[in-house]
N, C-alpha and C positions, 0 to 999 in steps of 0.2 A: 636664762634669766628668770623664767617662771619658777624653776626649781629653787633658785636662790631666794626669791620672794617668799615662796612657800616655807622654806627652812627658817627664815627669820620670823614669820608669823607663827609657825608651830613652836619655835623656841620661846617666843614671848608668851604664848598660851601656857606652855609648861611652867615658865617662871611665875606667872600669875597664879597658877593652881597650887604651887607649893610655897608661896611667899611666907605664910605664917607658921609653917611647920617648925623651922628652927628657933622661933621665938615664942613658942606656945606659953611658957611660964610667964614671960613678960606681958603677953597679951592678957592672960588671966588677971594679973595684978592691975594692969592699966584700965581694962574695961570692967573689972570686978565681975567676971563671969566664970562659969565652971570650965574645967578642962574639956568636958564633952562639947561645950559650946564652941570652944576654940578649935577642937578637932573637927567639928562639923564644917568649918570653913574649907578644909581640905577634902573631907569625905564626900561632901555634896557634889564635887566634880565627878566622882565615880557613879553616884546615884543618878545624877542628871544624864550622864553618858548612857547608862543602861536604859533609862526611860526614853531618851531621845535618839538613840542610835538609828533605828529604822526610819523614823520620820525625817531625820536630818540627811540620811543617805538618799532618800527619795527627793528631798529638796535639792541636794547637791546635783542629782541627776537632772532634775527639772530646770534648775537655774543655769547649769553648766559649770565647768570647773573653775573658770576665772571668777565669775560672779559669786559662786559658792565660797571660794577662798577669801574673796574680799569681804563677804558678809561675815565669815568666821573671824577675820581679823578685826572688823569693825565691832562686832559683839565683844571680843576680847578687850579692845581699847575702851569701849563704853563701860564695860564692867569694871575695868581697872580704874577708870575715872570716878565712877560711883564709889568704889572702895576708898579712893583718895579722899572723897568728901566725908567719909566715915572716920576720919582721923581724930575727931573730937571724942572726948571720954564717953559721951552719950551716943556715939555713932555706930555701935555694934550692929544695929539693924541695917544700916547702910552697907556695912561690910558684907552681911549676908545677902542683901539684895544685889550688890555688885558682883558677888561671887556667883550667884545664880545666872546673871546676865553673861558673865564671862564663860561660865560653864556651858551655856547654850552654843557658844561659838566653837567649843572644843571638838564636838563630833564632826563638824564641817572640815576642820583641819586634820583630824586624825583619819578620816575616811578619804582624804584627797590623794595620798600617794598612789594608790592603785589606779585611780582615774587619770592621774598625771602620767603615770607610766603607760597606760593603754592609749592615751590620746597623743602623747608627745614623743614616744620612743618607737624605734623600729623594733620588730619582734625579737631580734637577737639581743637587743640591749635593754629589754624591758625590766629586768631586775635591777639595773643600775640606778634609776631614779628612786626606787623604793629603798634600796640599801643606802643611798646618799641621804634620803629624807628621814629615815628612821632615827638617826642620832639627834636630829633637831628636837625630838620629843624629850630627850634627856635634858634636865635643867642645866647641866653643865657637863663638861668632859669628865670631870672627876666623878660625877654621879654615874656615868656610863661605865667607868672603870670599876667603881664599887659594885655595880650590879654584875659585871662580868666576873669579878673576883669571887662573888658569892655563888657563882655557877648558874644564876638564873638566865643569863643571856650568853649563849655560846654559839657562834656561827663559825662553821668550818668551811674551808674552800670547796670541799666536795659537795656541800649542800646548797651552795649559792652559785648560780651560773654566772661566773665572771668571765668576760670575754677579752680581757686585756690586763696588762700589768698595772695600768694607772688606777683601775678600780680597786685592786688589791692594796696598792699603796695608800689610796684614800681611806679605805676601811681600816687599815692598820693604824694610820694616823689618828683615826677616830677611836682606836682601841676596841674595836668590835669583832675583829677577826683573829682567831687564835692562829698561831703558826701551824703549818702542816705537821701532821703527826710524825712523819719521818724526821723532822728537824728536832723533835723532842727526845729522840733516842740518844743514849749516852755514846 
């Protein structure tokens, strides 16, 4: 159950972070801002993550996994709500402010899979929650396929300790595990 809640929260965080990327040209025209200003709405997630990674990891450790994930989800929701208020033509500063708030929740959610695995899994199954939670960060299944097709994400059975057939089937469905090399031979 906790893994499912985490996956939904992480997916929502990922969706909020890339909301404006596909409509950058429309955003420029609507808000009468530069391309750099629109790109900053997405880029600031990376900057905030780099700056807050260690403090948020310590906060996650201090608060505990459940409270840290709830805080990450709440920050994502509040940030998205503030961004919603910025829908008026003069609301670009609200979009930036909401993006910063939502970006503050992202490290709490990105750092959670390892803690989730350590606290809620037996040692032999610890890779399973991490492997199941990782695709939640992809904004959609199509995005994960696109990344895999470009060669940036390639997980092979031998490099991930999978202890049963259901994990492989799950990861195949999520399009993150390549078929074994021997099945690629003609």
